[in-house]
Short mmCIF file of the C-alpha atoms (twelve columns), coordinates in Angstrom:
data_MODEL
# 
_entry.id   MODEL 
# 
loop_
_atom_site.group_PDB 
_atom_site.id 
_atom_site.type_symbol 
_atom_site.label_atom_id 
_atom_site.label_alt_id 
_atom_site.label_comp_id 
_atom_site.label_asym_id 
_atom_site.label_seq_id 
_atom_site.Cartn_x 
_atom_site.Cartn_y 
_atom_site.Cartn_z 
_atom_site.pdbx_PDB_model_num 
ATOM 1   C CA . UNK A 1   -61.161  117.563 134.292 1 
ATOM 2   C CA . UNK A 2   -62.502  116.448 130.937 1 
ATOM 3   C CA . UNK A 3   -65.198  113.798 130.829 1 
ATOM 4   C CA . UNK A 4   -63.887  110.329 129.961 1 
ATOM 5   C CA . UNK A 5   -66.048  107.620 128.398 1 
ATOM 6   C CA . UNK A 6   -65.200  103.937 128.007 1 
ATOM 7   C CA . UNK A 7   -65.896  101.749 124.966 1 
ATOM 8   C CA . UNK A 8   -64.961  98.138  124.313 1 
ATOM 9   C CA . UNK A 9   -63.110  97.420  121.087 1 
ATOM 10  C CA . UNK A 10  -61.650  94.417  119.318 1 
ATOM 11  C CA . UNK A 11  -58.571  94.024  117.143 1 
ATOM 12  C CA . UNK A 12  -59.139  93.399  113.451 1 
ATOM 13  C CA . UNK A 13  -56.653  90.971  111.928 1 
ATOM 14  C CA . UNK A 14  -57.027  92.517  108.491 1 
ATOM 15  C CA . UNK A 15  -57.774  95.933  107.021 1 
ATOM 16  C CA . UNK A 16  -59.234  97.183  103.784 1 
ATOM 17  C CA . UNK A 17  -62.627  97.625  102.163 1 
ATOM 18  C CA . UNK A 18  -63.588  93.939  102.205 1 
ATOM 19  C CA . UNK A 19  -62.816  93.517  105.894 1 
ATOM 20  C CA . UNK A 20  -64.646  96.751  106.733 1 
ATOM 21  C CA . UNK A 21  -67.796  95.514  104.986 1 
ATOM 22  C CA . UNK A 22  -67.613  92.200  106.806 1 
ATOM 23  C CA . UNK A 23  -67.269  94.074  110.112 1 
ATOM 24  C CA . UNK A 24  -70.381  96.135  109.430 1 
ATOM 25  C CA . UNK A 25  -72.393  92.990  108.641 1 
ATOM 26  C CA . UNK A 26  -71.634  91.891  112.222 1 
ATOM 27  C CA . UNK A 27  -73.265  95.099  113.602 1 
ATOM 28  C CA . UNK A 28  -69.832  96.570  114.330 1 
ATOM 29  C CA . UNK A 29  -68.082  99.735  113.179 1 
ATOM 30  C CA . UNK A 30  -64.537  99.529  111.792 1 
ATOM 31  C CA . UNK A 31  -62.003  102.011 113.137 1 
ATOM 32  C CA . UNK A 32  -58.349  102.968 113.326 1 
ATOM 33  C CA . UNK A 33  -56.167  104.018 116.266 1 
ATOM 34  C CA . UNK A 34  -53.009  106.001 115.507 1 
ATOM 35  C CA . UNK A 35  -50.504  108.390 117.079 1 
ATOM 36  C CA . UNK A 36  -48.146  108.454 120.070 1 
ATOM 37  C CA . UNK A 37  -45.271  107.168 117.927 1 
ATOM 38  C CA . UNK A 38  -46.809  103.744 117.399 1 
ATOM 39  C CA . UNK A 39  -48.079  101.957 114.314 1 
ATOM 40  C CA . UNK A 40  -51.768  102.366 113.392 1 
ATOM 41  C CA . UNK A 41  -54.067  99.646  114.712 1 
ATOM 42  C CA . UNK A 42  -57.279  98.397  113.063 1 
ATOM 43  C CA . UNK A 43  -60.142  97.862  115.491 1 
ATOM 44  C CA . UNK A 44  -63.880  97.191  115.555 1 
ATOM 45  C CA . UNK A 45  -66.502  98.565  117.949 1 
ATOM 46  C CA . UNK A 46  -70.076  97.499  118.566 1 
ATOM 47  C CA . UNK A 47  -72.329  99.923  116.712 1 
ATOM 48  C CA . UNK A 48  -74.851  100.478 119.530 1 
ATOM 49  C CA . UNK A 49  -72.112  101.391 122.055 1 
ATOM 50  C CA . UNK A 50  -70.540  103.882 119.676 1 
ATOM 51  C CA . UNK A 51  -73.912  105.452 118.800 1 
ATOM 52  C CA . UNK A 52  -74.680  105.960 122.515 1 
ATOM 53  C CA . UNK A 53  -71.456  107.929 123.007 1 
ATOM 54  C CA . UNK A 54  -71.958  109.948 119.820 1 
ATOM 55  C CA . UNK A 55  -75.517  110.909 120.831 1 
ATOM 56  C CA . UNK A 56  -74.271  112.448 124.088 1 
ATOM 57  C CA . UNK A 57  -72.822  115.313 122.081 1 
ATOM 58  C CA . UNK A 58  -69.333  116.822 121.804 1 
ATOM 59  C CA . UNK A 59  -68.049  113.475 120.530 1 
ATOM 60  C CA . UNK A 60  -64.934  114.921 118.851 1 
ATOM 61  C CA . UNK A 61  -63.859  116.637 122.077 1 
ATOM 62  C CA . UNK A 62  -64.517  113.701 124.442 1 
ATOM 63  C CA . UNK A 63  -61.724  111.602 125.876 1 
ATOM 64  C CA . UNK A 64  -62.337  107.864 125.551 1 
ATOM 65  C CA . UNK A 65  -60.706  104.879 127.183 1 
ATOM 66  C CA . UNK A 66  -60.708  102.153 124.549 1 
ATOM 67  C CA . UNK A 67  -60.702  98.691  126.079 1 
ATOM 68  C CA . UNK A 68  -58.998  96.821  123.228 1 
ATOM 69  C CA . UNK A 69  -59.024  93.112  124.084 1 
ATOM 70  C CA . UNK A 70  -58.560  93.922  127.770 1 
ATOM 71  C CA . UNK A 71  -55.858  96.597  127.336 1 
ATOM 72  C CA . UNK A 72  -56.986  100.195 127.882 1 
ATOM 73  C CA . UNK A 73  -55.782  103.018 125.656 1 
ATOM 74  C CA . UNK A 74  -56.783  106.649 126.132 1 
ATOM 75  C CA . UNK A 75  -57.774  108.285 122.856 1 
ATOM 76  C CA . UNK A 76  -59.714  111.207 121.434 1 
ATOM 77  C CA . UNK A 77  -61.961  110.858 118.351 1 
ATOM 78  C CA . UNK A 78  -60.632  112.678 115.311 1 
ATOM 79  C CA . UNK A 79  -63.131  111.756 112.600 1 
ATOM 80  C CA . UNK A 80  -66.366  109.831 112.349 1 
ATOM 81  C CA . UNK A 81  -67.914  108.956 108.979 1 
ATOM 82  C CA . UNK A 82  -71.700  108.651 108.785 1 
ATOM 83  C CA . UNK A 83  -73.864  106.762 106.331 1 
ATOM 84  C CA . UNK A 84  -75.531  109.357 104.052 1 
ATOM 85  C CA . UNK A 85  -78.888  107.541 104.259 1 
ATOM 86  C CA . UNK A 86  -79.168  106.109 107.784 1 
ATOM 87  C CA . UNK A 87  -76.852  108.696 109.426 1 
ATOM 88  C CA . UNK A 88  -75.197  105.891 111.427 1 
ATOM 89  C CA . UNK A 89  -71.414  105.678 112.007 1 
ATOM 90  C CA . UNK A 90  -69.605  103.551 109.401 1 
ATOM 91  C CA . UNK A 91  -65.989  104.351 110.348 1 
ATOM 92  C CA . UNK A 92  -64.173  106.172 113.150 1 
ATOM 93  C CA . UNK A 93  -60.588  107.321 113.728 1 
ATOM 94  C CA . UNK A 94  -58.980  107.761 117.162 1 
ATOM 95  C CA . UNK A 95  -55.749  109.475 118.197 1 
ATOM 96  C CA . UNK A 96  -53.768  108.075 121.118 1 
ATOM 97  C CA . UNK A 97  -53.229  110.470 124.014 1 
ATOM 98  C CA . UNK A 98  -50.117  110.224 126.162 1 
ATOM 99  C CA . UNK A 99  -49.654  111.704 129.627 1 
ATOM 100 C CA . UNK A 100 -48.955  115.445 129.536 1 
ATOM 101 C CA . UNK A 101 -49.606  115.831 125.818 1 
ATOM 102 C CA . UNK A 102 -51.357  118.869 124.322 1 
ATOM 103 C CA . UNK A 103 -54.052  118.517 121.700 1 
ATOM 104 C CA . UNK A 104 -56.033  120.733 119.360 1 
ATOM 105 C CA . UNK A 105 -59.785  120.635 119.884 1 
ATOM 106 C CA . UNK A 106 -62.965  122.656 119.209 1 
ATOM 107 C CA . UNK A 107 -64.784  123.932 122.290 1 
ATOM 108 C CA . UNK A 108 -68.488  124.945 121.978 1 
ATOM 109 C CA . UNK A 109 -69.634  128.427 123.036 1 
ATOM 110 C CA . UNK A 110 -72.664  129.378 125.094 1 
ATOM 111 C CA . UNK A 111 -74.359  132.751 125.644 1 
ATOM 112 C CA . UNK A 112 -75.989  133.699 128.960 1 
ATOM 113 C CA . UNK A 113 -77.903  136.677 130.451 1 
ATOM 114 C CA . UNK A 114 -79.909  137.335 127.303 1 
ATOM 115 C CA . UNK A 115 -82.642  138.998 129.360 1 
ATOM 116 C CA . UNK A 116 -80.116  141.614 130.542 1 
ATOM 117 C CA . UNK A 117 -79.223  142.803 127.045 1 
ATOM 118 C CA . UNK A 118 -80.917  146.145 126.156 1 
ATOM 119 C CA . UNK A 119 -80.284  145.479 122.477 1 
ATOM 120 C CA . UNK A 120 -82.165  142.181 122.516 1 
ATOM 121 C CA . UNK A 121 -85.020  143.770 124.487 1 
ATOM 122 C CA . UNK A 122 -85.402  146.376 121.752 1 
ATOM 123 C CA . UNK A 123 -85.803  143.704 119.105 1 
ATOM 124 C CA . UNK A 124 -82.173  143.021 118.260 1 
ATOM 125 C CA . UNK A 125 -80.994  139.599 117.128 1 
ATOM 126 C CA . UNK A 126 -78.019  137.596 118.402 1 
ATOM 127 C CA . UNK A 127 -75.884  136.814 115.356 1 
ATOM 128 C CA . UNK A 128 -73.512  133.957 116.270 1 
ATOM 129 C CA . UNK A 129 -70.325  134.111 114.199 1 
ATOM 130 C CA . UNK A 130 -68.591  131.114 115.827 1 
ATOM 131 C CA . UNK A 131 -70.441  128.211 117.423 1 
ATOM 132 C CA . UNK A 132 -67.092  126.670 118.419 1 
ATOM 133 C CA . UNK A 133 -63.643  128.025 119.228 1 
ATOM 134 C CA . UNK A 134 -60.552  126.004 118.329 1 
ATOM 135 C CA . UNK A 135 -57.958  125.819 121.114 1 
ATOM 136 C CA . UNK A 136 -54.848  123.915 122.137 1 
ATOM 137 C CA . UNK A 137 -54.895  122.547 125.662 1 
ATOM 138 C CA . UNK A 138 -53.645  119.700 127.857 1 
ATOM 139 C CA . UNK A 139 -55.315  116.423 126.900 1 
ATOM 140 C CA . UNK A 140 -56.666  115.949 130.414 1 
ATOM 141 C CA . UNK A 141 -58.021  119.524 130.736 1 
ATOM 142 C CA . UNK A 142 -60.331  120.075 127.770 1 
ATOM 143 C CA . UNK A 143 -62.798  122.914 128.572 1 
ATOM 144 C CA . UNK A 144 -66.419  121.817 128.491 1 
ATOM 145 C CA . UNK A 145 -67.567  125.127 126.939 1 
ATOM 146 C CA . UNK A 146 -66.929  128.881 126.873 1 
ATOM 147 C CA . UNK A 147 -69.665  131.130 128.331 1 
ATOM 148 C CA . UNK A 148 -70.174  134.700 127.105 1 
ATOM 149 C CA . UNK A 149 -72.398  137.164 128.976 1 
ATOM 150 C CA . UNK A 150 -74.753  139.409 126.974 1 
ATOM 151 C CA . UNK A 151 -75.455  141.733 129.909 1 
ATOM 152 C CA . UNK A 152 -75.561  145.424 128.944 1 
ATOM 153 C CA . UNK A 153 -74.978  144.873 125.215 1 
ATOM 154 C CA . UNK A 154 -76.748  147.250 122.830 1 
ATOM 155 C CA . UNK A 155 -77.543  146.838 119.130 1 
ATOM 156 C CA . UNK A 156 -74.370  147.084 117.079 1 
ATOM 157 C CA . UNK A 157 -72.081  145.740 119.790 1 
ATOM 158 C CA . UNK A 158 -69.789  142.739 119.211 1 
ATOM 159 C CA . UNK A 159 -68.607  139.968 121.546 1 
ATOM 160 C CA . UNK A 160 -64.935  139.111 121.143 1 
ATOM 161 C CA . UNK A 161 -62.891  136.182 122.443 1 
ATOM 162 C CA . UNK A 162 -61.278  138.514 124.981 1 
ATOM 163 C CA . UNK A 163 -64.631  138.705 126.783 1 
ATOM 164 C CA . UNK A 164 -64.039  135.247 128.290 1 
ATOM 165 C CA . UNK A 165 -61.185  134.179 130.555 1 
ATOM 166 C CA . UNK A 166 -59.464  131.090 129.198 1 
ATOM 167 C CA . UNK A 167 -58.488  128.384 131.703 1 
ATOM 168 C CA . UNK A 168 -54.827  127.964 132.539 1 
ATOM 169 C CA . UNK A 169 -52.916  126.196 129.790 1 
ATOM 170 C CA . UNK A 170 -55.647  126.811 127.189 1 
ATOM 171 C CA . UNK A 171 -54.793  128.966 124.158 1 
ATOM 172 C CA . UNK A 172 -56.783  129.804 121.049 1 
ATOM 173 C CA . UNK A 173 -55.220  128.723 117.769 1 
ATOM 174 C CA . UNK A 174 -55.832  132.273 116.442 1 
ATOM 175 C CA . UNK A 175 -53.307  134.438 118.253 1 
ATOM 176 C CA . UNK A 176 -52.874  137.517 116.055 1 
ATOM 177 C CA . UNK A 177 -56.259  139.170 116.658 1 
ATOM 178 C CA . UNK A 178 -59.175  139.523 119.057 1 
ATOM 179 C CA . UNK A 179 -61.662  137.748 116.812 1 
ATOM 180 C CA . UNK A 180 -65.442  138.169 116.950 1 
ATOM 181 C CA . UNK A 181 -67.630  135.423 118.398 1 
ATOM 182 C CA . UNK A 182 -71.071  137.078 118.033 1 
ATOM 183 C CA . UNK A 183 -72.803  140.414 117.406 1 
ATOM 184 C CA . UNK A 184 -76.079  142.087 118.391 1 
ATOM 185 C CA . UNK A 185 -77.700  142.974 115.079 1 
ATOM 186 C CA . UNK A 186 -80.703  145.232 114.521 1 
ATOM 187 C CA . UNK A 187 -84.035  143.600 113.708 1 
ATOM 188 C CA . UNK A 188 -85.250  144.233 110.146 1 
ATOM 189 C CA . UNK A 189 -88.862  145.406 110.443 1 
ATOM 190 C CA . UNK A 190 -89.602  146.649 106.951 1 
ATOM 191 C CA . UNK A 191 -91.361  144.185 104.707 1 
ATOM 192 C CA . UNK A 192 -89.890  143.215 101.378 1 
ATOM 193 C CA . UNK A 193 -91.917  144.482 98.390  1 
ATOM 194 C CA . UNK A 194 -94.049  141.927 96.618  1 
ATOM 195 C CA . UNK A 195 -92.879  141.434 93.009  1 
ATOM 196 C CA . UNK A 196 -95.185  143.372 90.627  1 
ATOM 197 C CA . UNK A 197 -96.918  145.276 93.425  1 
ATOM 198 C CA . UNK A 198 -95.275  148.606 92.622  1 
ATOM 199 C CA . UNK A 199 -96.143  148.284 88.947  1 
ATOM 200 C CA . UNK A 200 -99.783  147.535 89.818  1 
ATOM 201 C CA . UNK A 201 -100.000 150.586 92.082  1 
ATOM 202 C CA . UNK A 202 -98.472  152.804 89.391  1 
ATOM 203 C CA . UNK A 203 -100.914 151.474 86.794  1 
ATOM 204 C CA . UNK A 204 -103.930 152.046 89.050  1 
ATOM 205 C CA . UNK A 205 -102.919 155.617 89.912  1 
ATOM 206 C CA . UNK A 206 -101.806 156.727 86.436  1 
ATOM 207 C CA . UNK A 207 -103.811 159.430 84.630  1 
ATOM 208 C CA . UNK A 208 -105.766 158.281 81.570  1 
ATOM 209 C CA . UNK A 209 -104.039 158.764 78.232  1 
ATOM 210 C CA . UNK A 210 -105.000 161.675 75.997  1 
ATOM 211 C CA . UNK A 211 -108.272 160.990 74.247  1 
ATOM 212 C CA . UNK A 212 -109.282 158.259 76.759  1 
ATOM 213 C CA . UNK A 213 -112.032 158.770 79.296  1 
ATOM 214 C CA . UNK A 214 -111.486 157.853 82.909  1 
ATOM 215 C CA . UNK A 215 -113.190 154.690 84.080  1 
ATOM 216 C CA . UNK A 216 -116.812 155.415 85.055  1 
ATOM 217 C CA . UNK A 217 -116.802 158.962 83.578  1 
ATOM 218 C CA . UNK A 218 -119.171 159.803 80.637  1 
ATOM 219 C CA . UNK A 219 -117.497 160.452 77.306  1 
ATOM 220 C CA . UNK A 220 -117.459 164.154 76.295  1 
ATOM 221 C CA . UNK A 221 -119.818 165.070 73.436  1 
ATOM 222 C CA . UNK A 222 -118.222 166.631 70.360  1 
ATOM 223 C CA . UNK A 223 -118.578 170.438 70.042  1 
ATOM 224 C CA . UNK A 224 -120.333 170.289 66.645  1 
ATOM 225 C CA . UNK A 225 -120.815 168.119 63.641  1 
ATOM 226 C CA . UNK A 226 -117.651 169.420 61.995  1 
ATOM 227 C CA . UNK A 227 -115.547 168.013 64.778  1 
ATOM 228 C CA . UNK A 228 -117.204 164.629 64.365  1 
ATOM 229 C CA . UNK A 229 -116.557 164.687 60.655  1 
ATOM 230 C CA . UNK A 230 -112.942 165.692 61.190  1 
ATOM 231 C CA . UNK A 231 -112.407 162.599 63.359  1 
ATOM 232 C CA . UNK A 232 -113.936 160.216 60.854  1 
ATOM 233 C CA . UNK A 233 -111.603 157.415 59.774  1 
ATOM 234 C CA . UNK A 234 -109.528 158.102 56.684  1 
ATOM 235 C CA . UNK A 235 -110.930 156.690 53.457  1 
ATOM 236 C CA . UNK A 236 -114.564 156.869 54.599  1 
ATOM 237 C CA . UNK A 237 -116.873 159.570 53.225  1 
ATOM 238 C CA . UNK A 238 -119.668 161.370 54.938  1 
ATOM 239 C CA . UNK A 239 -123.192 160.274 54.101  1 
ATOM 240 C CA . UNK A 240 -124.674 162.076 51.027  1 
ATOM 241 C CA . UNK A 241 -121.360 163.513 49.795  1 
ATOM 242 C CA . UNK A 242 -120.554 163.229 46.075  1 
ATOM 243 C CA . UNK A 243 -117.457 161.468 44.988  1 
ATOM 244 C CA . UNK A 244 -114.587 163.813 44.243  1 
ATOM 245 C CA . UNK A 245 -114.118 162.302 40.758  1 
ATOM 246 C CA . UNK A 246 -117.728 163.219 39.776  1 
ATOM 247 C CA . UNK A 247 -117.380 166.774 41.035  1 
ATOM 248 C CA . UNK A 248 -114.242 167.324 38.979  1 
ATOM 249 C CA . UNK A 249 -115.254 165.871 35.555  1 
ATOM 250 C CA . UNK A 250 -113.007 166.959 32.668  1 
ATOM 251 C CA . UNK A 251 -114.201 170.161 30.965  1 
ATOM 252 C CA . UNK A 252 -113.817 168.844 27.420  1 
ATOM 253 C CA . UNK A 253 -115.767 165.600 28.026  1 
ATOM 254 C CA . UNK A 254 -118.119 164.923 25.083  1 
ATOM 255 C CA . UNK A 255 -116.027 166.792 22.520  1 
ATOM 256 C CA . UNK A 256 -114.666 164.766 19.683  1 
# 
């Protein structure tokens, strides 16, 4: 039997943005009740009572008896809007539940016997594909959770929805395949390379370029003076050499 909570609510005579703001100034949360073939009804709930129920968890899969001005109506929350800054409820929608009706709801999953999984013992990681499973079920028989055993699972194995026995009257909304709920993945042990590290290692281990001496090694002496002269920069002359123009003076210089 699904857990049923009770919250007091009050009818709002008007609806719209202005009335919703006025309701929030009174420390209440505006809401709407719809479904079961009846017209939607605008209500207001005390903020602290609603927050207490929301903080219990599984709010959208919890049956609630709304005490609206003394008349009780069984509903299930369908949507709750939260303030982006304070994270407090600012609006909530409820769907009426009639006797014997079926509803669509998300049921949380839970994994047990982790210590009995060889894959996890070897360093594997539990990769959860679905934290909730959507099902259709009787309104008064919402499953609290689905438990999946990890006993005997090795790395690379998958856990499918068929691994759990669904209660009577409960059906998954996905009917055409045995979908995956979780997998046992291998643990990545290799470290990611640091950017620039490979280039630094290559630079440190590279051989010196031709004509360059290795770091710390003495420079090789030239074989003789001719080699030193051959490597002299272009345009510079050796000490004591005569200019080429003087050596090759014109033969007929001085003749008139």
